[in-house]
PAMIKOL-192330 format. One record per residue (C-alpha): x negated, y, z negated; residue in one letter. Coordinates in steps of 0.5 Angstrom, whole numbers, plus 500, padded with zeros to 3 digits. Layout:
N
XYZa...
end
This chain:
194
469499515x474496510x479491513x486491510x490485509x496484513x501479511x500471513x503470519x505463517x508465511x512471515x514465520x518461515x521467512x528468515x528475514x522475519x526471524x531476525x526481527x523479533x518485533x514484527x508480529x508485535x508491530x502487526x498485532x498493534x496495527x490490527x488493534x489500531x485499525x479496529x479501535x472504535x475510538x479511532x474510527x473517526x480518525x481513520x475515516x478522516x484520513x481516507x481523504x489523504x491521497x497518494x500524490x503519485x496515484x491520486x485515485x488511492x488513499x494512503x490507507x487503501x495503499x497500506x502506507x497508513x499503518x497505525x494511529x495511537x492516541x497518547x497524552x501528548x497528542x496523536x501519533x500516526x505511523x506510516x510505512x514507505x512503499x519504497x526506501x527513499x520514496x519521494x512521496x513520503x514527505x508530501x504524504x506526511x504533510x497531507x496527513x498533518x494538514x487534514x488532522x490539524x484542519x479537523x482540530x486534532x493537534x498535536x500530531x506526530x507522524x513517524x516513519x516505520x521501516x519494519x515490517x517492510x511495506x508489501x503490495x499485499x497490503x493494498x486493499x482489493x478495492x484499491x486494486x480495482x481503482x488502479x485497474x480503472x485508472x489504467x494501472x495494472x495492479x500487482x499480483x498477490x505474493x506467491x506462497x512459492x518464494x521462487x515463483x516469477x511474477x505473472x504477466x499483468x493483464x492489460x487494464x484497458x482490454x483485460x488481455x494477458x498477452x502483454x510484454x514488459x517494455x521497461x522495468x521502470x515506469x512513470x514512478x519507481x514502483x511501476x514498470x512499463x508494459x504493452x498489450x499485444x492485443x490492443x497495443x496500448x502501453x500501460x504501467x504495472x505496479x511492481x509486486x513487493x
end
């Protein structure tokens, strides 16, 4: 089973925003429990086929958008967290989750959007980062322990060079910026770090 990164609780505890959200650690603990519950393992595996509509090489689970599953007396509850506030892909993701589960005979299904804790690029799995690179998108850097540290320039996904420059803060989608490699001259999207 693939494990999915959860933000470092020590880091979160030192961030003033999380001190104002008392349920964050409880929510993350519930996510971890759901992701490792043997009774839900087949559902997690089934949902691997739900792809991100903007980056089809990634499942929503690998991306960290699919947060938790909860089996209740009234059906299955699926928790998702958007990558960006107002992300246009969330409606499609919700529909795709319902379609996959209902096709497997799982009903009724409730899909709930959870905004806190906010999604972070640290939730993208290592395998998904490599898939992004092979797809031609530079994966985001991991969050630095130094909150004031600037993001490092992304390596070119084509040739691996770190001699790159930002052309535009806005790439093919809001979650990516447009870069160009100074060595091979290829333009590429880079996933923004959050």
